Structures are given as structure tokens and as C-alpha cells.
N, C-alpha and C positions, 0 to 999 in steps of 0.2 A: 621930210627929214628921215634919215635912216634910223632905226630903233638903236638904243644904246646897248653896249656890250655889258652884260650883267656879270658881275664878279662877287665871289664869296671868298673871304679871307680866313684861313685856318692857321692859327698860331697861339701857343699857350702863354706868350708874353703880351700883356696889355699894350705896352708901349709900341711894339712892333705892328699889332693890329691897327692902332690909331694912326701911326705914321703912314702906313700903306694906304689906309682908307682916306686920310686927308690928302695925300698926293693924288690918288686916283679921282677923288672928288673934284678937283680942280679941272679935269678934262672933261669936256661935254659928251665925249663918245663913250664914256664909262659911267656905270651905276653900280655902286657897292650895295649889294642886296642883303648882306648879312655877314656876321663873324662867327667863328667857332673857336672856343677856348681850348679844345681838345679834339682828338679823333672821334671819340664817342658823340661829343656835342656836335660836331660837324655832321655826322651821320644822321642823327636825329633831326636837326634843323633842315637839313636838304631834302628830307621827306616832305616838307611843307613849302620849301622855297624853290622856285624855278631859276636856275642859273646857267650861264654859258661856260664860265670859267671858275675853276676852284684853285686858289693859290694856297698850296698845301705844305706846311712845315713837316719834317720828318720826325724829329725828336720831340714827342709829346708824352704826357702821362696817359694812363689807362689804355687807350688805343693809339698806337703810333701812326705816323703818316702813311706807312706802307700798308698796313691793315686797313686803315680808313679808306685809302685810295682804291684798294681791291673791292671793298664793300660797296663804295659809292658808285664805281663804274659798273659793278653788276647790277645795281638798282637803276642807274641812269647812264647807259652807255654813250649818250650823246654828250655828256659833260666833258670839258677838256681840262684836265688837271696839268697844273704847272708846280713842279716840285721846288720847295725852298730848302736848300741843304748848305750845311758848312762843308768845307773840303774834306775833313776827316770821315765824313759819312759817304764816300764815293761808292762803297760796296752797296749801301742801302740805296743809293741813287740808281745804280744799275738795276736792282731789283724793281725799283718803282718804274723804270722805263719798261721793263719786261711786263709788268702788270698793266701797262697801258697809259702811263703818263705821257703827255705830248712833248713836254720840254722841261727844263730845269734852269735854276738860277742859283749861284752860289753866294751864300752870306759871308760878310756884309756885302751888299750891293747898292749901286748908285740907282736912283729911281729912274733915270733915263734908260738903263739897261732893262729894267722891269717893263717899261713901256714897249721897248723894242721886242722883248720876248713875247709879250701879249700879242702884239701886232703880227709877229711871225707865226705864232700858233692859229691866230684867226685866218691868216693868209692860206696856211696849209689846209685848214678845214673848208675854207671857200673853194679851194681848188678841187678837193675830194667831191664836194657836193654839187659842182657844176660841170665837171668834166664829162664828155660824152663817152658812151659805152662802146667798147670795141665790136667790131662786126662779128657775128658768129660764123666763123669759117674754120675748118680743120686744116692745121699745118703739121708738117713733119719736119721741124726745123733742124738745121745743121748747126752745130756749135763749134766755133773757132776761138781758141784762147790765144792771146798775144802775151808772150812771156820773155823776160830777160833775167839772167842772174847777175847782171851788172847795171848800176844806175846810169842814167843819161843815154840809154840805147834807143830812146825814142818810141817806146811802146805806145804811149797814148796818141802820138801823131799817126803811127801805122794803124792801130786798131780803129781810130775814128775815120780815117780816110779809106781804109779798106771797107769799112762799113758803108761809107758814101759811094764807093765804087759798085758794090752790090745793089744798093739802092737805086743808083742810076740805070741799072740794068733791069730794073722792074720788080725787084724783090722787096718784101717787107722785112725791115731789119731792125733789131734792137741792139744797142750797145750796153753792156753792163759793166760799170766801173767798180771792180773789185780791189782796186788799189785803195783799200779802205782808210789808211791813214792820211794819204795826200793825193787823192784822185784828181785828175786834171781834165776829165772828159767834158764837164761843164764848161771849163774855160775854153777848150778847143772849139766847142760849138756854140759858144756865146749863150749858154743856158743860164739865166739868173733865176734860180728857183730854190725855194726851201723844201721842196718835195724830194726826198732822198730815200735810200733803202731802209733807213730807220722808221720811216712811216710805214712801210710795208710790214716791218717786224712788229711794230707796236699794235697794229690792228689785225695781224694775221695774214699769211700769204695764201691767197685763194685765186683761183682763176677768174672768178666771177668779178672780183674787185681789183684785179691786177692793173687795170687801166688807170686806177687812182694814182698809182706810185711811179708812172713813166712820165717823162717829159718829152715833148715833141720838138724834134729838130726840123722836120718836114712832114707831110702827109706820108704815113707808112714808114717813117724813119724816126725811131725813138731812142731814148736813153734812160737808164736807171742811174742816178747819181750816188757817188760815194757819200758818207756822212759829212755834214757840214762842220763838224768838230772832230778832231782826231781822237779824242778820248771816248767817243761813241763807237769807235771800231770794234771794240772788244764785245759789244753786244751782239754782233753778227756772228752766228755759230755755223758749224759745218752743215747742220740740219737746214738752216736758212738758205745757205748757198745751194745746196741740193734742190730744195723746193723751188727757188727762183728759177734755176736752169730748167727744171723739168716742166714747169708751167710755161716758161718763155718758148719752149720748143713747140708747144701746142698752139702758140699765138702768132709765131713769126717764121718766115722762111729761114732767116739766118739770125744766130745770137752770137754777137762778137763780145768777148770778155777781155777786158784790160786788167791783167793780173799784177800783183805787187812783185817786188824783187826779193821774194823769199819763197821757201818750200814748206810754208806752215800747212796745217791740216785742211785749212779752207782752200788754199791754193791746190793742194793735191786732189781734193774732191772735185774741184772745177776741171782739173786736168783729166781726171778719170772720166768724167762725163762729157768730154770734148771729142768731137770727131777729128779734129785737127789741131795741133799746137804750132803756131808760128813762133820759133824761139829766136829771138833777135840777138845778134852779136855784132859789135862794131869791129872793124878791121884794124885792131891794135893788139899789142901783145897781152896785156892784161885782160881784156875782154875775151880773147881767144883761150887763155888759160881757164878762165871761169866758165867759158862756154863749153870746152871740152869736158870738164867735170860735171857741169849741168846735163850734157847729153848722156854722159855714162849713167848718171843717176836715174834719168827718165828711161833709159834703156833697161835698167834693173827693174823697173815697174812693169816690164813685160808688155809694153805697148807695141802695137803692130808697127812695122817698118814705115808705112806711109802716114802714120799719125803725127810724127814729129817732122816738121818742116823748118829747116834753119834758113833764116833771113840775115843777110849781110847789109846792115843799115849804114848810112852816112858813107858810102863808098866813093872815094875819090881816086881816080885812076893815077894821078901824078903823086898823090901823098900816102895812099893807103898800101897796106901790104899786097902782094900779089895774090890774086884770087886762087891760083893754082896751089900756092903755098898754104893758103887757108884752108882749102878743101883737103890737103895732105895732113895738115895738123889735126883737123877735125874728123878725118877718115870719113869723108862724104863723097858722094858722086855728084848729085845736083843740089843746088840751093837757090833761094831767091836773092837777087842784088837790088837794093834801093839806092840810087844815086844821091849824093850829098847836094843839097841846095839850102845852105844856111840862110840866105836872105829870104827865100820864099817861104821856108818853114817858120822862121821867126816873125815875118810879116803876118802869116796865117794865124799864129798863136795870139799875137798882139791884137788883131782884128777880130778874133773869134770866128773866122771864116775857114770852113774845111777846104783844103786844097783842090780836091777832086769835085767840089761843087761850084768851082769857078772855071769857066771855059777859057778864061784869059791866061790860065797857067798851063795850057796844053803843051806849050813848047818846052817845058822844063823836063829835064831827064827824070827828075823824081816823080813828077806826074805821070810820065810814060811807064816808069817801071812799076808804079803801083796799079795803074790802069791794066797793065798786062798780066796782072797776077791771076792764075787760074790753079786752084788747089782741089777742085772737085771735078 
């Protein structure tokens, strides 16, 4: 029989401690090893009690949950802290995550949600403990960002399948989902995992442990997922983005970044560090207007001429604007053209199968247009 998950509950309300303890006590996989009435009480007791998980309330007397979390993790970094917070304490919650808390739960909560949160944290920790270490090889990776200033341009489809093209050619590839609010790379590649960019941030972004935070699509084809909850996106800073990209370049041949539809500081940092930016535009009037403004903005950043590569996505010869007119409006010479194939793309997304990893899609114009992309 597997050993039980040891849990220590910290809350200044006796009723809450007892309620959580009674619920967890009914499940054979858990063992409640102790209770803390305050932050100070928890710190002292945990010097003598060995535990796996600490359920930590934030708002407590003497030493609050933030200070207690910091001290506990300094003394015992193996402990997994789950914060229990009320909605109005979101700023404290953010600080707790930065200090190393693994997850959080908003009060009042249903006990089934508590159980799900504990299991999610255990799964994340199990993954980090057992994942194999990446081979020691030096890379000088190229960084390609995929961006659009309009929603619905198909960024994630292009980013994931362009990565698949490079992987098929024998390169080691990483896709980084920096669409931090609503990232879709996990969906595209059928990755069901709780290991996201937040785990990298919580434990520090280092080359030696980088393999802990990637998810495998195939051997030598990995991805870093966006946060599982949109509210966690604000924890990712410009410095985090910079560190992830710089380390990724040392571990992969190509780093493909799926960017959000905005020009915030994190997006601009990723663009600065990119060797190429595929700027996606759909062949309609609104997208062209936004595209032209976006191109002008990127040119104002003094990027080299070959850094910005415009891609016309969802092109339909019968229904779309004439390509010659598109070039004229955007003041471009050459551009990539990705042909529309609604059925194939939707089927790919629904099945979680990348189009370029399925030989049966070879007859599609979309497949051929992606397979033919050469930007280096």
C-alpha cells in the first residue's frame, strides 16, 4: 500500500481546522499530522512534525500566512504549501505564490475542490521528481515568435504546426505558450498536464531544472504551457519571460513562442529576443487595418528588415482579398501565405492532433503551405 499523504492544517479558526481535518480523515490516502492555530504556532510545530502538504490560511494573528510560508519553506523546501485565501486577499495570494506556494483555494470552498487541489499539487510534485534529465548538449537556438494584433488569426495553429515542421526535419523544438490568459497550445497538442510556466516561476527558472517544467509532445518536441488559471497570468514578469527564452536557446534548436494579441511589456521583451517574428494577418479589411498599424509599430522598434515576416492566414482564393492588393496596403514585397482549410483545422483542434504530424493531411493546401515555410 502506498504511504499516505501527510497534511498539516493552519487556520486561526478552530471550526475550520476541525472541519478540514474531519473531511480529510475520511479519505484513506490522507493523514492529518497536526494543526496550527497561527503562523508562529505552525512554524514551531513543523520543526518537529514531518509533513508533505501544509494548508495555510493567510489572515492570522502574530505571524500571517505569507510570513509563515516563507519561513517554513526556508526551513523545509520540500513541503508543498497550499494557500487558503478569501477573494479580497488576492494581492497577498500573489505574494504567496511568488514565495513558493504551490497552489491556492478561495474561501469559502467546497471540500471536493480542496481534494482536487491537493491531488493536483501532488501530481505536479510527482512529475518533477520523476522526469528524466535533459541530455547535456550545447545549442544555439533560434527564436521565432508568432504574433497577431487581431483575434482569431490562428496564431496557436501556426505556432504549433510550424514547430511540428521543424521537429519533423530533425530539430529539437520547444513551443512556449506566452498567451498567458487563454493559451491553447496544450489543447492543440492534446497535453493534459498541470505542469505550466507557473511551476517554473515558483521554484526559480534554472537551466539545471528546466526539464521539470516542460511537457513532451514527442521525443525532442516539447512545450511550456500557459497558466491553468487566467488570474495566474499576472505572476509572469518580464524578467521571467527573458529568463525562459535565454535558457531555452541553450537547450533547443528552435524556440517557437505563441504570443498574445497585445503589445504589453512581456510581449515586447519576447519580440526583442526573437530572431524572427511571424506576424499573422487574415485577408479582410479589419485585420489589414490592424496589421498595418502593428507593422508600423514594430518598425518603430528599429527591428531589422528581415526580422518581421508577415503571414496571411486563412487565405481563400475565391473569397479573400486579392494578394496583390494586400501587399500594396501593407507596403510589402514578399509574405507567407497559409491556405484556408476550416474542416482540417477544426478536426485537428478537436482531436488534439497537430496537422503536420499526420501524413494523411499531405494533400491539404494548408499542410503544403506550412511544410514549405523557410525563414532561416
